[in-house]
C-alpha positions, -999 to 999 in steps of 0.1 A, spaced: 195 275 -226 228 266 -210 244 232 -212 230 224 -177 196 218 -192 206 186 -208 244 183 -201 229 215 -204 1 398 -429 9 393 -458 39 407 -479 24 424 -509 39 433 -542 58 418 -570 90 434 -558 95 410 -529 87 379 -549 112 390 -575 138 396 -547 133 362 -533 135 345 -567 167 363 -575 185 350 -545 217 330 -553 211 295 -565 234 266 -559 262 262 -584 250 229 -597 220 228 -619 211 194 -603 189 204 -574 193 169 -560 229 177 -551 219 206 -528 231 202 -493 239 223 -463 254 219 -428 238 226 -394 254 232 -360 248 252 -329 251 257 -292 289 258 -294 315 268 -285 310 270 -247 345 263 -235 381 271 -247 386 235 -259 353 237 -278 365 268 -297 396 248 -308 375 219 -318 351 242 -337 380 255 -357 387 219 -368 350 214 -376 349 246 -397 381 234 -415 364 201 -422 332 218 -435 354 239 -458 363 206 -476 326 198 -481 305 207 -511 278 228 -493 254 256 -503 259 272 -469 264 265 -432 237 273 -406 246 280 -369 214 281 -349 228 302 -321 245 301 -287 281 310 -296 290 312 -258 280 295 -227 255 308 -201 285 315 -178 308 334 -202 311 372 -199 293 390 -227 324 411 -235 329 427 -269 362 407 -272 344 374 -269 320 383 -297 349 394 -319 367 361 -312 336 342 -322 332 363 -353 368 356 -364 362 319 -358 330 318 -379 346 338 -406 370 309 -412 342 293 -432 348 293 -469 310 288 -473 283 313 -466 275 311 -429 242 321 -415 241 328 -377 210 330 -355 210 345 -320 208 322 -290 197 330 -255 232 327 -241 243 353 -266 221 381 -251 193 372 -227 216 358 -200 240 388 -201 224 403 -170 239 376 -148 268 386 -126 291 359 -141 282 373 -176 294 407 -165 260 422 -155 253 437 -189 220 451 -202 207 423 -224 190 447 -248 223 466 -253 240 433 -259 214 423 -284 219 456 -303 257 449 -302 251 414 -317 230 428 -345 257 453 -354 285 427 -351 270 397 -368 243 412 -390 258 445 -403 245 444 -439 225 424 -464 248 394 -465 257 363 -446 290 357 -429 317 335 -445 342 339 -473 315 335 -500 285 353 -485 251 350 -499 225 378 -501 200 377 -473 167 395 -471 163 410 -437 131 420 -419 148 453 -410 143 463 -447 107 470 -436 107 502 -416 80 488 -393 105 462 -381 138 481 -384 155 465 -354 151 429 -365 181 424 -387 184 388 -374 152 377 -390 164 366 -424 152 349 -456 170 334 -485 163 310 -514 185 282 -524 174 260 -553 138 249 -548 139 256 -511 129 288 -492 147 293 -459 136 316 -431 154 324 -398 132 336 -370 145 350 -337 130 325 -312 155 317 -284 158 293 -255 151 301 -218 114 304 -225 120 328 -255 126 356 -229 89 356 -222 91 363 -185 122 386 -185 120 423 -179 111 444 -198 82 424 -212 81 449 -241 111 431 -257 92 398 -260 60 415 -273 78 435 -300 99 405 -312 69 382 -311 50 405 -334 79 407 -357 84 369 -357 48 361 -364 48 386 -393 80 371 -407 67 335 -403 35 343 -421 53 359 -450 76 329 -453 46 306 -456 29 329 -482 61 330 -503 65 292 -500 31 288 -516 46 299 -549 47 271 -576 85 272 -579 91 267 -542 91 230 -533 98 232 -496 101 255 -466 128 255 -439 122 274 -407 153 279 -385 152 291 -348 174 286 -318 150 277 -290 135 243 -286 98 252 -289 87 222 -268 64 208 -293 57 179 -270 44 201 -242 8 212 -237 -4 245 -252 -4 271 -224 18 251 -201 43 271 -180 73 257 -198 59 265 -233 40 297 -229 68 318 -245 66 296 -276 29 292 -279 22 319 -304 50 307 -326 39 270 -324 3 279 -331 12 299 -362 36 272 -374 9 245 -370 -19 265 -386 3 276 -416 22 243 -420 -8 220 -422 -23 243 -449 9 246 -471 8 211 -485 46 210 -491 75 197 -470 82 218 -440 114 214 -420 119 230 -386 155 233 -374 164 243 -339 190 238 -312 189 247 -275 186 214 -257 219 199 -270 209 166 -285 208 154 -321 172 147 -330 156 139 -364 119 131 -361 84 139 -373 66 156 -344 36 164 -366 25 144 -397 33 173 -420 65 185 -401 101 172 -401 122 185 -372 160 186 -369 177 195 -336 214 200 -339 241 188 -316 253 211 -288 279 214 -261 298 194 -251 293 179 -286 310 201 -312 294 182 -340 274 190 -372 246 176 -394 247 173 -432 213 180 -447 205 170 -482 176 180 -505 159 154 -527 132 171 -549 106 147 -560 115 120 -535 91 106 -510 114 121 -483 124 156 -494 151 159 -468 177 135 -454 203 140 -427 237 126 -419 250 134 -384 288 139 -381 304 132 -347 
């Protein structure tokens, strides 16, 4: 979603469980010190790119397990040229921390627009996958190993659906974007295939999170899934399957669940369901970030500190 919206079945086998358990752990043995940064929906303008360089430099001075960018590395008006993506890649690679990037709707669904260059959105999505998700690691100077859904031949295209373990927390990135999650766009086959992949990936995340050594689950997406809107409403129909699965699985897990998203460009830290914490990151024109801390055993497992 552009800035104008608000200023704008199971995963069987021991092998997978072992793979998740062997993901890099934080350097400190004290899990209470685990923290990470969240930002998204930026940069949209040239001055925001300059400001984001400063933010990345500031993040480089922080003690973080990783940085999470929830998507939209360009505005809905910028051309979807290869050169722009390379510029953004160079900027994000300034991070001395591992950096995990999700796709946003501006990054591919909007590329058919004339002011975006009239590109084929599916070709641009494929380009994004090759550019920002080329292998089994994150971005950044100290990349972490990521498990990608594309390792399953049934879901070979979906490199951007990622999973990693840090300390007692399991993280899963799911490709859900703004602009209605591309539900009404042509061809409809894109949404249907990605939705199947997403629901499988989400179900696997909850199944893995049920392991005794996992204390909490974090789900990261780009699009605001409109949790406050009615099921089946025109605005939320593209998110309904995701939300329904999230609610069914989340209530049954019995552990802290944190949903992180961007898209509507306002900082939000709330509890939209009794069992669910939700963090929405800042977005253009705010080039800001949120510090998230993990507190195992505490009444509130997660805490946040917004940086503006």
